[in-house]
VOGU-3710 file (C-alpha; in Angstrom, 3 decimals, decimal comma):
1> xxxxxxxxxx> 28,555/-32,037/-21,751  32,223/-31,657/-22,775  32,819/-35,411/-22,522  30,034/-36,181/-24,985  31,377/-33,692/-27,497  34,879/-35,014/-27,180  33,726/-38,654/-27,552  31,704/-37,883/-30,651  34,576/-35,994/-32,273  37,059/-38,741/-31,433
11> xxxxxxxxxx> 34,743/-41,374/-32,957  34,434/-39,197/-36,058  38,204/-39,106/-36,532  38,412/-42,934/-36,297  35,770/-43,248/-39,030  37,569/-40,738/-41,282  40,840/-42,623/-40,910  39,146/-45,944/-41,725  37,433/-44,480/-44,806  40,700/-43,086/-46,111
21> xxxxxxxxxx> 42,392/-46,402/-45,537  39,656/-48,355/-47,341  39,710/-45,948/-50,216  43,467/-46,321/-50,633  43,246/-50,112/-50,424  40,512/-50,065/-53,049  42,643/-48,049/-55,412  45,740/-50,119/-54,843  44,279/-53,611/-54,753  41,156/-53,127/-56,854
31> xxxxxxxxxx> 39,184/-54,972/-54,266  35,437/-55,501/-54,435  33,475/-52,325/-53,882  31,060/-53,944/-51,462  33,129/-53,557/-48,289  34,021/-49,997/-49,148  30,439/-49,085/-49,933  29,124/-50,648/-46,721  31,731/-48,822/-44,655  31,124/-45,522/-46,442
41> xxxxxxxxxx> 27,383/-45,941/-45,966  27,907/-46,615/-42,270  30,116/-43,555/-42,009  27,689/-41,189/-43,677  24,795/-42,710/-41,761  26,665/-41,930/-38,561  27,435/-38,413/-39,816  23,766/-37,812/-40,656  22,592/-39,135/-37,284  25,161/-37,047/-35,473
51> xxxxxxxxxx> 24,251/-33,905/-37,437  20,531/-34,532/-36,947  20,991/-35,117/-33,218  22,854/-31,819/-32,830  20,343/-30,030/-35,030  17,391/-31,264/-32,981  19,187/-30,448/-29,742  19,951/-26,952/-31,035  16,350/-26,408/-32,107  15,103/-27,653/-28,753
61> xxxxxxxxxx> 17,405/-25,336/-26,830  16,629/-22,430/-29,160  12,920/-22,909/-28,597  13,418/-22,817/-24,845  15,615/-19,698/-25,005  13,214/-17,769/-27,201  10,239/-18,653/-25,038  9,503/-16,173/-22,250  10,422/-17,532/-18,826  7,682/-18,385/-16,426
71> xxxxxxxxxx> 6,910/-15,518/-14,069  5,218/-17,716/-11,508  7,182/-17,251/-8,300  4,920/-19,554/-6,330  1,492/-19,043/-4,774  0,696/-15,383/-4,312  -0,677/-13,769/-1,204  -4,126/-12,197/-1,443  -2,859/-8,612/-1,613  -0,581/-9,249/-4,598
81> xxxxxxxxxx> -3,507/-9,778/-6,952  -6,280/-7,953/-5,079  -8,962/-5,712/-6,526  -9,290/-2,997/-3,878  -12,252/-0,663/-3,405  -12,080/2,510/-1,346  -15,118/2,807/0,899  -15,755/6,385/1,958  -18,045/5,798/4,987  -19,731/9,205/4,997
91> xxxxxxxxxx> -20,834/8,886/1,376  -21,393/5,186/0,699  -24,820/4,399/2,205  -26,961/5,873/4,968  -29,009/3,362/6,959  -30,766/5,602/9,516  -31,982/8,583/7,500  -29,666/11,264/8,919  -28,089/11,894/5,508  -24,667/10,576/6,572
101> xxxxxxxxxx> -23,314/7,228/5,448  -22,657/4,678/8,176  -21,374/1,200/8,916  -24,740/-0,511/8,752  -25,228/1,036/5,335  -21,927/-0,459/4,235  -22,806/-3,888/5,619  -26,131/-3,884/3,759  -24,377/-3,147/0,461  -21,224/-5,241/0,610
111> xxxxxxxxxx> -22,834/-7,549/-1,946  -22,270/-4,739/-4,449  -18,523/-5,095/-3,960  -18,680/-8,868/-4,155  -20,673/-8,703/-7,395  -18,049/-6,407/-8,896  -15,266/-8,871/-8,178  -13,757/-6,769/-5,392  -11,536/-8,815/-3,081  -10,421/-6,133/-0,591
121> xxxxxxxxxx> -11,786/-2,851/0,730  -9,956/0,120/2,146  -12,075/1,933/4,696  -11,490/5,677/5,110  -11,240/6,777/8,788  -14,088/5,687/11,053  -12,560/6,696/14,396  -14,176/9,208/16,758  -13,508/12,645/15,324  -14,853/16,221/15,303
131> xxxxxxxxxx> -14,753/15,836/11,485  -12,884/19,077/10,811  -10,881/17,046/8,288  -13,557/14,374/7,836  -12,003/11,758/10,065  -8,346/12,511/9,477  -8,451/14,378/12,788  -8,824/11,504/15,253  -10,062/12,231/18,786  -10,041/8,600/19,969
141> xxxxxxxxxx> -8,520/5,661/18,111  -10,420/3,144/20,220  -13,917/4,481/19,558  -15,987/4,459/16,366  -17,318/7,838/15,254  -20,930/7,876/16,586  -22,267/9,149/13,252  -21,067/5,881/11,704  -22,095/3,452/14,457  -20,314/1,677/17,288
151> xxxxxxxxxx> -17,714/-1,012/17,842  -20,286/-3,804/17,513  -21,253/-2,451/14,100  -17,598/-2,400/13,131  -17,104/-5,988/14,240  -20,147/-6,995/12,174  -18,631/-5,208/9,181  -15,419/-7,201/9,513  -17,371/-10,424/9,884  -19,622/-9,808/6,871
161> xxxxxxxxxx> -16,692/-8,723/4,712  -14,836/-11,928/5,447  -17,964/-14,004/4,795  -17,995/-12,515/1,295  -14,277/-13,142/0,785  -13,409/-9,454/1,071  -10,385/-8,355/3,090  -10,837/-5,142/5,083  -8,196/-2,449/5,574  -8,337/0,491/7,954
171> xxxxxxxxxx> -7,162/3,990/7,091  -4,772/4,728/9,964  -3,625/8,309/10,635  -0,256/8,074/12,436  1,151/11,568/11,907  -1,261/13,564/14,064  -4,444/13,516/16,129  -7,280/15,947/16,678  -6,627/18,792/19,100  -9,596/17,332/21,002
181> xxxxxxxxxx> -7,785/14,064/21,663  -7,263/13,429/25,375  -3,540/13,057/24,764  -3,299/16,576/23,395  -5,447/18,074/26,133  -3,143/16,469/28,700  -0,075/17,575/26,765  -1,234/21,206/26,811  -1,515/20,930/30,582  1,661/18,858/30,944
191> xxxxxxxxxx> -0,141/16,163/32,916  -0,477/12,365/32,927  2,906/11,883/31,323  1,754/13,395/28,037  4,033/16,462/28,169  6,069/15,396/25,146  3,459/13,436/23,182  3,368/16,325/20,701  6,002/18,662/19,297  6,269/21,805/21,400
201> xxxxxxxxxx> 8,833/24,565/20,854  9,519/27,993/22,240  9,061/31,001/19,979  11,984/32,331/17,990  12,791/34,792/20,790  12,463/32,302/23,631  9,738/31,198/26,094  6,556/33,263/26,018  7,230/34,681/22,546  3,747/34,433/21,038
211> xxxxxxxxxx> 4,506/36,485/17,925  7,337/34,626/16,247  7,027/30,891/15,460  10,049/28,670/16,094  10,959/28,604/12,397  9,597/29,269/8,891  7,795/25,974/8,322  4,525/26,141/6,364  1,449/23,919/6,695  0,328/21,698/3,827
221> xxxxxxxxxx> -2,945/23,638/3,854  -1,160/26,999/3,876  -0,019/29,413/6,555  2,363/28,757/9,468  2,799/25,170/10,627  2,886/26,425/14,235  0,145/27,548/16,640  0,723/29,171/20,017  -0,967/27,915/23,194  -1,035/30,348/26,084
231> xxxxxxxxxx> -1,414/27,552/28,649  2,077/26,222/27,848  3,435/29,474/26,465  4,802/27,404/23,587  4,032/26,644/19,970  2,905/23,209/18,733  3,613/21,844/15,281  0,832/20,918/12,867  1,846/20,041/9,326  -1,824/20,097/8,363
241> xxxxxxxxxx> -4,566/22,206/10,004  -4,162/23,766/13,435  -6,749/21,249/14,632  -4,315/18,408/13,829  -1,235/18,587/16,108  1,701/16,404/15,069  2,634/13,515/17,323  6,185/13,307/18,634  7,594/9,928/17,555  10,931/10,679/19,195
251> xxxxxxxxxx> 9,024/9,924/22,380  9,087/6,120/22,535  5,819/6,102/24,476  4,052/7,614/21,478  5,369/4,899/19,178  4,277/2,282/21,710  0,783/3,816/21,991  0,287/3,823/18,221  1,555/0,257/17,879  -1,007/-0,744/20,505
261> xxxxxxxxxx> -3,726/0,763/18,297  -2,593/-1,454/15,430  -2,764/-4,537/17,649  -6,225/-3,595/18,918  -7,656/-3,658/15,398  -5,650/-6,691/14,338  -7,338/-8,490/17,205  -10,660/-7,331/15,773  -9,815/-9,164/12,549  -8,701/-6,271/10,358
271> xxxxxxxxxx> -6,423/-7,311/7,475  -4,077/-4,358/7,393  -3,641/-0,615/7,439  -3,191/2,270/5,053  -0,718/4,681/6,648  -1,964/8,158/5,794  0,501/10,996/5,049  3,262/8,790/6,397  6,180/10,861/5,113  5,311/13,718/7,503
281> xxxxxxxxxx> 5,856/11,543/10,584  9,295/12,907/11,549  10,903/16,326/11,289  14,461/17,576/11,400  15,660/17,237/14,970  17,366/20,660/14,777  14,192/22,382/13,487  16,138/24,299/10,840  14,451/26,769/8,515  13,574/25,285/5,125
291> xxxxxxxxxx> 15,047/26,899/2,014  12,982/28,892/-0,452  11,731/27,032/-3,514  11,471/30,130/-5,746  8,261/28,639/-7,152  5,998/31,305/-5,654  6,262/34,626/-3,838  3,439/33,770/-1,430  5,005/32,959/1,978  1,766/31,295/3,109
301> xxxxxxxxxx> 1,789/28,809/0,234  3,075/25,294/0,884  5,026/25,614/-2,360  6,972/28,569/-0,965  9,554/26,266/0,647  11,514/23,151/-0,211  10,387/20,670/2,438  13,687/19,003/3,157  13,251/19,114/6,951  9,565/18,225/7,353
311> xxxxxxxxxx> 9,209/15,240/5,005  10,896/11,986/4,071  13,174/11,765/7,106  15,107/8,514/7,620  13,426/7,856/10,971  10,057/7,573/9,234  11,196/4,574/7,217  12,465/2,885/10,351  8,980/3,062/11,889  7,432/1,568/8,749
321> xxxxxxxxxx> 9,963/-1,291/8,842  9,246/-1,831/12,532  5,510/-1,934/11,943  5,955/-4,381/9,065  7,958/-6,611/11,385  5,256/-6,239/14,025  2,546/-7,326/11,570  4,626/-10,241/10,297  5,251/-11,395/13,858  1,554/-11,090/14,620
331> xxxxxxxxxx> 0,771/-13,283/11,616  3,289/-15,936/12,658  2,398/-15,878/16,349  -1,279/-16,378/15,580  -0,622/-19,072/12,931  -2,404/-17,057/10,250  -2,105/-18,116/6,636  -2,951/-14,715/5,136  -0,636/-11,727/5,463  -1,542/-8,632/7,420
341> xxxxxxxxxx> -0,344/-5,763/5,300  0,679/-2,114/5,196  -0,126/0,408/2,492  1,639/3,775/2,553  0,490/7,129/1,228  3,354/9,520/0,546  3,623/12,294/-2,012  7,365/12,048/-2,454  10,085/11,571/-5,049  10,199/8,184/-6,704
351> xxxxxxxxxx> 13,445/7,364/-4,855  11,924/8,183/-1,466  8,679/6,398/-2,331  10,490/3,177/-3,218  12,150/3,115/0,198  8,757/2,271/1,685  9,010/-1,148/0,022  12,276/-2,027/1,731  15,481/-0,604/3,139  18,218/0,446/0,741
361> xxxxxxxxxx> 20,199/-2,720/1,459  17,084/-4,888/1,048  17,436/-6,388/4,520  14,347/-4,805/6,100  10,902/-5,096/4,596  8,471/-2,193/4,626  5,002/-1,688/3,198  3,696/-4,336/0,836  1,916/-1,580/-1,097  3,266/1,956/-1,363
371> xxxxxxxxxx> 0,568/3,924/-3,162  1,329/4,584/-6,828  -0,328/7,792/-8,045  1,163/7,761/-11,552  -2,105/6,864/-13,281  -3,989/9,545/-11,316  -1,466/12,113/-12,541  -1,460/10,936/-16,145  -5,014/9,807/-16,903  -6,472/13,198/-17,734
381> xxxxxxxxxx> -7,822/15,064/-20,714  -5,033/15,791/-23,171  -2,892/12,825/-22,218  -1,268/10,560/-24,804  -0,511/6,860/-25,076  3,273/7,454/-24,800  2,701/9,467/-21,634  0,624/6,663/-20,094  3,272/4,125/-21,050  5,975/6,259/-19,461
391> xxxxxxxxxx> 3,959/6,499/-16,245  3,685/2,695/-16,099  7,371/2,179/-16,883  8,390/4,879/-14,418  7,023/2,920/-11,479  8,122/-0,531/-12,631  11,637/0,592/-13,590  12,198/2,049/-10,127  10,449/-0,639/-8,068  12,786/-3,017/-6,192
401> xxxxxxxxxx> 12,988/-6,504/-7,670  10,395/-8,950/-6,376  7,987/-6,307/-5,073  4,368/-5,816/-6,143  3,061/-2,663/-7,858  -0,231/-0,980/-7,034  -2,309/1,044/-9,493  -4,671/3,794/-8,357  -6,939/5,764/-10,708  -8,944/7,718/-8,122
411> xxxxxxxxxx> -9,196/8,682/-4,459  -10,902/11,038/-2,024  -8,091/13,591/-2,530  -8,377/13,902/-6,312  -10,890/14,904/-8,931  -12,909/11,893/-10,055  -11,603/9,774/-12,910  -14,511/10,532/-15,266  -14,057/14,263/-14,630  -10,299/14,177/-15,275
421> xxxxxxxxxx> -10,240/11,714/-18,152  -13,730/12,136/-19,610  -16,868/10,025/-19,150  -16,334/8,384/-22,540  -12,870/7,251/-21,498  -13,553/6,183/-17,892  -13,975/2,568/-18,990  -10,649/2,747/-20,838  -8,912/3,639/-17,578  -10,289/0,460/-16,029
431> xxxxxxxxxx> -8,938/-1,575/-18,955  -5,492/-0,003/-18,507  -5,420/-0,436/-14,736  -6,702/-4,010/-14,699  -4,428/-5,160/-17,512  -1,403/-4,401/-15,364  0,236/-6,764/-12,838  -0,254/-6,271/-9,121  -2,982/-4,536/-7,153  -5,784/-2,324/-8,487
441> xxxxxxxxxx> -7,526/0,295/-6,325  -10,898/1,787/-7,289  -12,566/4,750/-5,585  -16,258/4,289/-4,750  -18,597/5,294/-7,577  -16,033/5,034/-10,341  -17,408/1,649/-11,339  -20,416/3,632/-12,677  -18,414/6,694/-13,847  -19,610/9,161/-11,221
451> xxxxxxxxxx> -18,245/12,679/-11,791  -17,354/15,632/-9,594  -20,327/17,639/-8,356  -19,432/21,336/-8,355  -22,963/22,644/-8,173  -22,871/23,711/-4,510  -20,949/25,829/-2,047  -17,993/24,096/-0,389  -18,837/22,596/2,996  -15,415/21,423/4,205
461> xxxxxxxxxx> -12,875/22,059/1,424  -12,411/21,762/-2,319  -12,335/17,984/-2,157  -16,050/17,984/-1,321  -16,764/17,869/-5,051  -15,448/14,320/-5,435  -16,897/12,995/-2,151  -20,625/13,325/-2,828  -23,040/10,486/-1,963  -23,038/7,211/-3,857
471> xxxxxxxxxx> -25,682/7,100/-6,574  -27,570/3,856/-6,042  -30,724/4,380/-8,086  -32,970/7,050/-9,625  -35,179/7,592/-6,578  -34,989/10,627/-4,301  -31,421/11,367/-3,148  -30,167/8,619/-5,457  -31,218/5,935/-2,992  -28,382/6,969/-0,686
481> xxxxxxxxxx> -30,731/7,745/2,201  -34,427/7,586/3,053  -34,064/10,914/4,832  -34,866/14,340/3,442  -31,311/15,579/2,974  -27,732/14,432/2,453  -24,534/15,724/4,045  -23,331/16,822/0,591  -25,673/17,323/-2,374  -26,213/14,380/-4,719
491> xxxxxxxxxx> -25,080/15,027/-8,287  -27,892/16,157/-10,576  -27,122/13,347/-13,062  -28,097/10,607/-10,589  -31,223/9,631/-12,540  -29,040/8,490/-15,430  -25,836/7,578/-13,595  -26,571/5,091/-10,816  -25,915/1,491/-9,851  -29,400/0,169/-10,632
501> xxxxxxxxxx> -29,398/1,603/-14,146  -25,852/0,409/-14,789  -26,754/-3,121/-13,717  -29,814/-3,137/-15,973  -27,880/-1,846/-18,995  -25,993/-4,501/-20,998  -22,357/-3,602/-21,665  -22,421/-0,689/-19,206  -19,211/0,380/-17,509  -20,417/-1,591/-14,472
511> xxxxxxxxxx> -20,551/-4,829/-16,471  -17,209/-4,014/-18,118  -15,737/-3,699/-14,644  -17,085/-7,138/-13,726  -15,664/-8,700/-16,884  -12,242/-7,191/-16,249  -12,064/-8,380/-12,639  -12,966/-11,852/-13,893  -10,169/-11,737/-16,481  -7,753/-10,731/-13,727
521> xxxxxxxxxx> -8,281/-14,094/-12,028  -6,613/-15,997/-14,882  -2,927/-17,028/-14,584  -1,975/-14,869/-17,557  -3,049/-11,798/-15,601  -1,968/-12,837/-12,108  1,459/-14,164/-13,137  2,032/-13,192/-16,743  4,891/-11,122/-18,049  4,119/-7,544/-18,978
531> xxxxxxxxxx> 4,968/-5,654/-22,139  3,670/-2,188/-23,025  3,912/-0,253/-26,253  2,569/3,094/-27,415  1,619/2,294/-31,007  0,954/5,966/-31,705  -0,196/8,994/-29,712  -3,635/7,485/-29,154  -3,201/3,707/-29,039  -1,672/1,841/-26,117
541> xxxxxxxxxx> -0,889/-1,885/-26,192  -0,550/-3,920/-22,987  0,550/-7,547/-23,409  0,334/-10,212/-20,699  2,139/-13,472/-21,472  2,194/-16,585/-19,368  3,471/-19,510/-21,403  2,352/-22,151/-22,091  -1,102/-20,589/-21,741  -2,749/-17,882/-23,815
551> xxxxxxxxxx> -1,362/-14,400/-24,245  -3,656/-11,397/-23,810  -3,379/-8,145/-25,747  -5,216/-5,109/-24,413  -5,461/-2,547/-27,202  -6,736/0,840/-26,035  -7,609/3,822/-28,220  -7,872/6,967/-26,092  -8,361/9,159/-29,156  -11,463/10,563/-30,865
561> xxxxxxxxxx> -10,728/8,943/-34,249  -11,022/5,353/-35,460  -7,789/3,378/-35,478  -6,578/0,325/-37,378  -3,958/-1,715/-35,543  -1,723/-4,303/-37,198  -0,662/-6,538/-34,320  1,186/-8,843/-36,713  3,724/-6,090/-37,345  4,104/-5,249/-33,673
571> xxxxxxxxxx> 4,077/-8,706/-32,084  4,805/-12,276/-33,152  1,129/-13,041/-33,768  0,480/-14,517/-37,210  -2,864/-16,249/-36,654  -6,266/-14,859/-35,796  -6,915/-13,602/-32,279  -10,100/-13,981/-30,260  -12,101/-11,212/-28,583  -11,979/-11,692/-24,796
581> xxxxxxxxxx> -13,391/-8,252/-23,910  -14,835/-5,305/-25,822  -16,306/-1,904/-25,017  -19,963/-0,881/-25,592  -20,706/-0,117/-29,218  -17,847/-2,283/-30,420  -18,074/-3,808/-33,884  -16,942/-7,077/-32,384  -18,677/-9,771/-30,380  -17,301/-11,847/-27,531
591> xxxxxxxxxx> -15,145/-14,807/-28,714  -15,159/-13,536/-32,297  -12,018/-14,351/-34,305  -10,211/-11,281/-35,642  -7,253/-11,106/-38,066  -4,210/-9,978/-36,085  -3,218/-7,624/-38,871  -6,574/-5,843/-38,959  -7,817/-4,911/-35,482  -10,321/-2,075/-35,855
601> xxxxxxxxxx> -11,003/0,292/-32,951  -13,600/3,016/-32,782  -13,032/6,275/-30,941  -12,535/5,855/-27,175  -12,507/2,108/-27,713  -10,656/-0,897/-26,367  -10,521/-4,639/-26,892  -8,746/-7,431/-25,081  -7,575/-10,113/-27,508  -6,589/-13,661/-26,651
611> xxxxxxxxxx> -3,935/-15,440/-28,679  -3,107/-19,139/-28,704  0,389/-18,537/-30,063  1,890/-19,748/-26,824  0,092/-23,064/-27,182  1,587/-23,403/-30,660  5,021/-22,692/-29,243  4,468/-25,323/-26,570  3,392/-27,845/-29,251  6,598/-27,161/-31,168
621> xxxxxxxxxx> 8,666/-27,642/-28,043  6,823/-30,858/-27,250  7,251/-32,183/-30,795  10,964/-31,430/-30,841  11,313/-33,042/-27,436  9,549/-36,236/-28,589  11,653/-36,428/-31,770  14,799/-35,823/-29,801  13,940/-38,477/-27,236  13,015/-40,986/-29,937
631> xxxxx> 16,211/-40,293/-31,813  18,343/-40,724/-28,689  16,683/-44,093/-28,071  17,139/-45,075/-31,732  20,839/-44,352/-31,831
//
């Protein structure tokens, strides 16, 4: 405080004047030295105390400034630290022998998720559907696909999930329906008020023109995004297949209908929704032609055009904000303690993706979890540690302050992790993903390093290869079904790669996964600060600090050569560090002490090290505080 400084300085001047006076008197009068000595001693004693007090105060403040601030912003909601698992219903577990996974099969095997440390599951579409796009073509939002079960089965799934402490999310498809949906059938006929539930336009040359689409828009799956219907003598828009007509959200009744679907499943106990292909929801109201991209000369390729009029329209974000408000109101109205949440899937620029978190002015909240595909893009053969670091930084540097990141390493739309990144490195991807703050999302089967199965003719499309049945054990059909066949062939490696074998094998990728989810429950991982560093092309360092507790250092070698890492040069660690996690075949053992300047990694290896440096820092702070307090009392 300024007053304290001024008072101390003023007192100092008085002492200096008195000392000078005594010294002069001593010289002039040759008085006894005793008074002078006592006064001088008192003066220098005061000076020493004053200097020591300021020194201790400075050290105390310096210690606080150099310490990392706490990152605990209060109790976190379940989704902010969740370990998600994507359940693909058709391929998870068949209970009735027809070779197709179903809800009862999922219920019977939810313990598998619980054992892994999974706290939330995302359920790919289970609605009634002709399955031309495997459930992403919904014929009835209020009915469960009969191949999977019925509404009672679904309710039992929600109940059992919650009994195991697992939240359950539904994959919701808002952009389009199946062409077999009753709404579309009525819209074709212009009956029951459904005339404008979908996007209908005349041909380029007017009504009845069945040769020239309204504009040049191209479908995501290739070819024109328009199909002509003779009954209406108009074209309907489908940004995906012709069996998936786009809904017309400029019709307020459509928005109301889809919001009612959300409420229906909220009432069933569902914990939130993944909004599929959300950035295709609205189109340019003028239906202008899109400009050429000059990336390809194929006019039927989706890459032929720049999609500035069919994606990422401002109206789409408004719907997401409205639905977030609807879910928040539902939570409050029903006195729920746990959030109901939205996840968004959008392949868009980073700027457009971040708008799903919140409006540009920060006044309207959107999805709690926009999907982050950076790790999917960058965890592949040939990648480097700097590239992985950049992918992590890219998301975090663009994310609005106070929001929560999500990390995804696999999904039903991408080649499997072990196929992209290599089976030897699949476990490393889990270390990277789970060392990061926020939400982790794992695709079914990647906890045992399942790979793409390309040893069969495509049944639906090229994504069939990464959607093959779950490999439960080494019995016929990998224990997926007791029937004679499966909807897609089981991978030939199922006798070696399966859940039963992984559980029975110490230090398997399955057990590594369990250990990592357990580590993620500690405060250092739920609330700790994050630092990342690419030590070289092959070694990535991820640091999680949460003072005054331990710090964790995940050191990952994605390369095929051994690496020696000197953490003492890179961090402030000077003491030994303790092994908190290691990969199979590691030279280390759990809880072993390792010199910080000599961390040895084998090829495709990783360790998580625990340091008590923060505790030492806290002890220093505490000691300085005690000395300071004692000194204040003394003087």
